[in-house]
C-alpha positions as a printed NumPy array, in Angstrom:
array([[ 48.138,  55.86 , 204.828],
       [ 46.599,  56.973, 201.563],
       [ 48.316,  56.69 , 198.21 ],
       [ 49.427,  59.901, 196.561],
       [ 47.12 ,  61.064, 193.788],
       [ 48.259,  60.456, 190.249],
       [ 48.98 ,  63.523, 188.237],
       [ 46.652,  63.895, 185.264],
       [ 48.258,  63.212, 181.884],
       [ 49.728,  66.181, 180.081],
       [ 47.475,  65.485, 177.103],
       [ 43.988,  64.079, 177.078],
       [ 43.654,  60.455, 175.917],
       [ 41.648,  61.361, 172.825],
       [ 44.614,  63.419, 171.619],
       [ 46.756,  60.265, 171.533],
       [ 44.318,  58.692, 169.065],
       [ 43.634,  61.733, 166.924],
       [ 40.124,  61.988, 168.361],
       [ 39.136,  58.433, 167.42 ],
       [ 37.288,  56.373, 169.996],
       [ 37.171,  53.002, 168.237],
       [ 39.825,  50.754, 166.746],
       [ 39.904,  50.811, 162.954],
       [ 39.305,  47.143, 162.193],
       [ 40.731,  44.847, 164.822],
       [ 38.82 ,  43.613, 167.817],
       [ 41.023,  42.955, 170.803],
       [ 40.33 ,  41.394, 174.163],
       [ 41.987,  42.908, 177.228],
       [ 44.054,  39.706, 177.457],
       [ 45.215,  39.864, 173.831],
       [ 48.963,  39.25 , 173.773],
       [ 51.121,  41.884, 172.059],
       [ 54.607,  41.517, 170.581],
       [ 56.787,  43.906, 168.593],
       [ 59.101,  42.168, 166.132],
       [ 61.291,  45.29 , 166.103],
       [ 61.89 ,  45.177, 162.369],
       [ 60.361,  48.529, 161.422],
       [ 61.641,  52.021, 162.271],
       [ 59.641,  53.964, 164.812],
       [ 60.156,  57.352, 163.187],
       [ 56.831,  58.982, 162.473],
       [ 55.031,  57.268, 165.341],
       [ 53.445,  59.243, 168.161],
       [ 55.184,  59.197, 171.562],
       [ 52.517,  56.826, 172.909],
       [ 52.946,  54.481, 169.952],
       [ 56.731,  54.501, 170.374],
       [ 56.381,  53.725, 174.059],
       [ 53.996,  50.872, 173.268],
       [ 56.404,  49.398, 170.698],
       [ 59.277,  49.706, 173.191],
       [ 57.244,  47.913, 175.873],
       [ 56.427,  45.046, 173.523],
       [ 59.956,  44.597, 172.142],
       [ 61.085,  43.157, 175.462],
       [ 58.706,  40.217, 175.195],
       [ 55.037,  39.384, 175.259],
       [ 52.675,  41.778, 176.97 ],
       [ 48.919,  41.629, 177.538],
       [ 46.916,  44.576, 176.239],
       [ 45.66 ,  45.377, 179.745],
       [ 49.243,  45.495, 181.043],
       [ 50.255,  47.781, 178.183],
       [ 47.368,  50.135, 179.001],
       [ 48.461,  50.184, 182.634],
       [ 52.087,  50.898, 181.728],
       [ 51.01 ,  53.729, 179.42 ],
       [ 48.499,  54.958, 182.017],
       [ 45.864,  55.173, 179.286],
       [ 42.315,  53.794, 179.187],
       [ 41.847,  50.384, 177.548],
       [ 39.829,  51.892, 174.679],
       [ 42.59 ,  54.338, 173.805],
       [ 45.186,  51.585, 173.976],
       [ 43.073,  49.416, 171.645],
       [ 43.041,  52.219, 169.057],
       [ 46.822,  52.592, 169.303],
       [ 47.32 ,  48.827, 169.032],
       [ 45.056,  48.605, 165.971],
       [ 47.096,  51.295, 164.232],
       [ 50.378,  49.577, 165.114],
       [ 49.116,  46.182, 163.921],
       [ 48.005,  47.743, 160.632],
       [ 51.447,  49.321, 160.149],
       [ 53.27 ,  46.079, 161.036],
       [ 54.903,  47.425, 164.188],
       [ 52.969,  45.036, 166.461],
       [ 51.741,  41.48 , 166.222],
       [ 48.89 ,  40.088, 168.305],
       [ 47.583,  36.714, 169.275],
       [ 44.674,  35.502, 171.295],
       [ 45.329,  34.778, 174.94 ],
       [ 46.42 ,  31.285, 175.82 ],
       [ 43.317,  29.364, 176.868],
       [ 43.124,  27.916, 180.335],
       [ 44.498,  24.418, 180.528],
       [ 41.954,  21.694, 181.042],
       [ 42.83 ,  19.27 , 183.784],
       [ 43.009,  15.678, 182.535],
       [ 40.565,  13.186, 183.934],
       [ 41.569,  11.443, 187.16 ],
       [ 41.621,   7.957, 185.65 ],
       [ 44.128,   9.093, 183.018],
       [ 46.395,  10.585, 185.673],
       [ 46.161,   7.365, 187.683],
       [ 47.147,   5.298, 184.645],
       [ 50.169,   7.533, 184.005],
       [ 51.149,   7.31 , 187.68 ],
       [ 50.868,   3.518, 187.643],
       [ 52.89 ,   3.266, 184.449],
       [ 55.644,   5.46 , 185.92 ],
       [ 55.745,   3.339, 189.069],
       [ 56.081,   0.203, 186.948],
       [ 59.29 ,   1.548, 185.41 ]])
């Protein structure tokens, strides 16, 4: 069975950014982690910006997940995020790097030490 087609957005994505296609000064990766401290009022923000702040107030959210929730392209979401970071409504951090597995001999030493207890 095929999935139902998504309805097109009521406004075009470039309208959400005021016609801008690039973020003002911040470079974000799709895995950049977003968080809204919730300290600033959201009056004066666009509906998309308000929705983005609301999404990020509940915890940490990756930029790609925010774009999916907003149903906006990544580039548009990056512009919105840059504006919200500049205004203090959002905070960002780099994604958590992949953990490096310790060497086998170190794990064996830890195992042996635990067994000796």
